[in-house]
N, C-alpha and C positions, 0 to 999 in steps of 0.2 A: 431435836423431837419431830421435823417432817421425815428425814431421812428414816427415821424408824417405823416411823407409819408406811412410807412408801413401800420402803424394802418388805414389811410383814403383809401388806395387800397384796403384794408379786408374792409372798409366799403362801397367803392362803388362794390366792386363782388355783395355784395345782395344788390343793390340797382337796382329801374328798369330803364329801360333808361327814359333817355329823362333832358332836364335841371332843369326843374323845382324840380323831384329828387333829382337829384345831387346836387344842392344846400339848399334844407331842408335836407339830408344828410349830407351836411358840417354842415348849425348850428346848430343842433343836434349833430353829433359829438364832435362840440368848445363846447357846450353847456355842456356836458359829462365832459369833457377834463377840460374847464377852472372853472364850479362848484365843480368838484369831490367830486359828492355826495359817502356814503357809499357803495362798502367797497372800492373803488378807491382812497378817502383820508386818508383810514388804510394804502394799499399799497406805495401810495408815501411818505405817513411820515416812512415807516419802513422797505423800501428794498431799499438799497444802491448798488452805483455803474451801471452799465451800465444795468443792468438785470432789477433794480426797474424804472428808464427810461423809457424804452422800456414799460413795463409790464403795468404803470398806462394809457397808450395810450393804450394801445390793450383792458386794461377793458374798456373804454370810449367807444372806437368802438365794444364792446359786451353789452353794456348797449345801444347804439344808435339800434345796432340789436335786442336787446329784446324791444323795447321801439316800435318799427316800426312794432315789429312782434304783440306785445298787442293791438296795435291801428288798426289792421287789423282784429284780432278775432271779 
């Protein structure tokens, strides 16, 4: 629960104001969190305990931010 909240707050910090952007940011974050592309899947499978639970969500947030930034380039 806390892992999702902290990671999504990080996502919102780098999201422009407006409900449209916030919904899009949420959908992208959830996509990366559910699909778990590499390297998220690697860390999800190999890191155990609380750090592993938190780290995969932080990676999903980071990948959302990277995807967002690349779409602006």
